[in-house]
C-alpha positions as CSV (number, residue, x, y, z in Angstrom):
1,M,-49.0,-51.9,75.4
2,K,-47.2,-54.5,77.2
3,S,-43.5,-55.4,78.3
4,Q,-40.9,-57.9,79.6
5,L,-37.7,-57.2,80.8
6,V,-36.9,-60.9,80.0
7,A,-32.6,-60.8,80.6
8,E,-30.5,-58.3,81.7
9,S,-26.5,-58.4,81.9
10,A,-22.7,-56.8,82.0
11,G,-24.8,-53.6,80.8
12,Q,-27.9,-54.9,78.3
13,R,-31.4,-55.1,78.9
14,T,-33.2,-56.7,76.3
15,F,-37.0,-56.6,76.2
16,V,-40.2,-58.0,74.4
17,V,-42.9,-55.2,74.1
18,V,-46.3,-55.8,72.4
19,L,-48.2,-53.3,71.4
20,D,-52.2,-53.5,71.3
21,P,-54.1,-52.9,68.5
22,G,-55.4,-49.3,67.6
23,E,-52.2,-48.0,68.8
24,E,-49.7,-46.3,66.9
25,A,-47.0,-48.6,66.9
26,F,-44.1,-45.2,66.2
27,A,-44.8,-43.5,69.4
28,A,-44.9,-46.1,72.2
29,L,-42.0,-47.6,70.8
30,T,-40.1,-44.0,71.7
31,S,-42.4,-43.2,74.5
32,F,-41.2,-47.1,76.2
33,A,-37.5,-46.2,75.0
34,V,-37.8,-43.2,77.2
35,D,-39.7,-44.6,80.3
36,Q,-37.7,-47.1,79.9
37,D,-33.9,-44.6,79.7
38,I,-33.3,-46.2,77.0
39,G,-30.0,-44.5,74.8
40,G,-29.0,-46.9,72.9
41,A,-30.4,-50.0,71.0
42,S,-31.7,-52.1,68.3
43,L,-34.8,-53.8,68.0
44,T,-36.8,-56.0,65.6
45,A,-41.0,-55.9,65.3
46,L,-42.9,-58.1,63.5
47,G,-46.9,-57.9,63.8
48,A,-49.8,-56.7,61.2
49,F,-51.2,-52.6,60.6
50,E,-54.7,-51.7,59.6
51,R,-52.7,-48.6,58.1
52,A,-49.2,-47.2,57.9
53,T,-47.1,-44.5,55.9
54,V,-43.6,-45.7,55.2
55,G,-40.6,-43.1,53.5
56,W,-38.3,-43.0,51.1
57,F,-35.9,-40.4,51.7
58,D,-35.5,-38.0,48.2
59,F,-32.1,-37.0,48.8
60,N,-32.3,-34.2,47.1
61,Q,-35.7,-32.3,48.5
62,K,-34.5,-33.4,51.9
63,T,-37.7,-35.0,53.4
64,Y,-39.3,-37.8,53.0
65,R,-41.8,-39.2,50.1
66,K,-44.4,-40.2,51.8
67,I,-45.5,-43.0,50.6
68,P,-48.9,-44.5,51.9
69,V,-50.5,-47.7,52.6
70,Q,-54.8,-47.8,53.2
71,E,-55.2,-51.1,54.0
72,Q,-54.1,-54.4,56.2
73,C,-50.9,-55.6,56.1
74,E,-48.5,-57.8,57.5
75,V,-45.4,-55.8,58.9
76,L,-42.9,-58.8,57.0
77,S,-39.4,-57.0,58.8
78,A,-38.9,-54.1,61.1
79,I,-35.9,-53.3,62.2
80,G,-34.3,-50.2,63.1
81,D,-32.6,-48.7,66.3
82,V,-32.9,-46.4,69.2
83,A,-29.9,-43.1,69.5
84,I,-30.2,-40.2,71.7
85,G,-31.7,-37.2,69.8
86,D,-30.6,-33.4,70.1
87,D,-33.2,-33.1,72.1
88,G,-31.2,-34.7,74.0
89,K,-34.4,-38.1,74.0
90,P,-34.6,-41.6,72.7
91,S,-34.6,-41.2,68.9
92,L,-36.3,-44.0,67.1
93,H,-34.9,-44.7,63.6
94,V,-36.9,-47.8,61.8
95,H,-37.7,-49.1,58.3
96,A,-39.8,-52.1,57.3
97,V,-41.3,-54.5,55.0
98,L,-45.0,-53.8,54.9
99,G,-46.8,-57.5,52.5
100,L,-50.6,-56.9,51.4
101,R,-52.6,-58.4,50.7
102,D,-51.8,-59.3,46.4
103,G,-48.2,-60.8,48.3
104,S,-46.8,-57.8,47.0
105,T,-44.6,-55.2,49.6
106,K,-44.0,-51.7,49.6
107,G,-41.2,-51.2,52.5
108,G,-39.0,-47.7,53.3
109,H,-38.8,-45.9,56.4
110,L,-41.3,-47.0,59.2
111,L,-43.0,-43.2,59.8
112,E,-46.4,-44.3,61.2
113,G,-48.5,-47.5,61.9
114,I,-51.0,-48.4,64.0
115,V,-50.8,-51.5,64.8
116,R,-53.7,-54.4,64.4
117,P,-53.5,-57.0,65.9
118,T,-51.0,-56.9,66.9
119,L,-47.1,-55.8,66.8
120,E,-44.5,-57.4,68.5
121,V,-40.5,-55.8,69.2
122,T,-37.8,-57.4,70.5
123,L,-35.3,-54.2,71.5
124,V,-31.4,-54.8,72.5
125,E,-29.9,-52.3,74.9
126,A,-26.6,-51.6,74.2
127,P,-24.3,-51.3,77.4
128,G,-23.7,-47.4,76.0
129,H,-25.7,-44.6,75.0
130,L,-25.5,-43.6,71.1
131,R,-25.7,-40.0,69.3
132,R,-28.4,-39.4,66.8
133,R,-27.6,-35.9,65.2
134,K,-28.9,-33.7,62.4
135,R,-27.1,-33.1,59.3
136,P,-28.1,-29.9,57.9
137,E,-26.2,-30.6,54.4
138,L,-28.7,-34.1,54.3
139,G,-31.5,-33.5,55.6
140,I,-31.7,-36.1,58.4
141,A,-30.6,-37.0,62.0
142,L,-27.1,-39.9,61.6
143,I,-26.0,-41.7,64.6
144,D,-22.6,-39.3,65.1
145,L,-20.1,-41.4,67.1
146,D,-17.4,-38.7,67.3
147,A,-20.5,-36.8,68.5
148,E,-18.8,-34.5,71.7
149,G,-20.4,-35.1,74.9
150,Q,-20.8,-38.6,73.2
151,M,-21.5,-41.0,77.1
152,R,-19.1,-44.2,76.0
153,I,-19.6,-47.6,77.4
154,R,-21.3,-48.0,80.9
155,P,-19.4,-50.7,83.3
156,G,-20.3,-54.2,83.7
157,P,-19.7,-57.2,86.3
158,L,-16.4,-58.1,85.3
159,N,-15.7,-62.4,83.9
160,C,-12.5,-62.5,84.7
161,D,-10.2,-65.6,86.4
162,P,-8.1,-63.9,88.4
163,A,-5.5,-67.2,87.8
């Protein structure tokens, strides 16, 4: 994986992250968020996987039904976010649409994706931290804007005209 900070302003950083062949995308991006101390961000990505698993959330069972993609596929679109999880570490949430050789698609919650040949990610950090909390009644962790102890927006330089 290679990354570059391409912009920084008012407490917001923008990174471009390029994953290498063979890397598992979800784990690599989670590791990047931990290493960069990212507590709130949005991300977009495109590229390709040699194989992947996406999931469809079965609300009645409170679990993801795995949808394996056992062939080379294009990452037509991947969007997601980063928030602080119940364990105090960055938690990644990504949905992906994968294009198959016949033009059909499979999509859902990205559970795993083995990169081939690349995955290009733009990650835009929020100037504050978000909190993701497990909701036992739903079976998933969701962003909780009212979470106790939620870190508020970090101050950045003010751009004020005193006149």
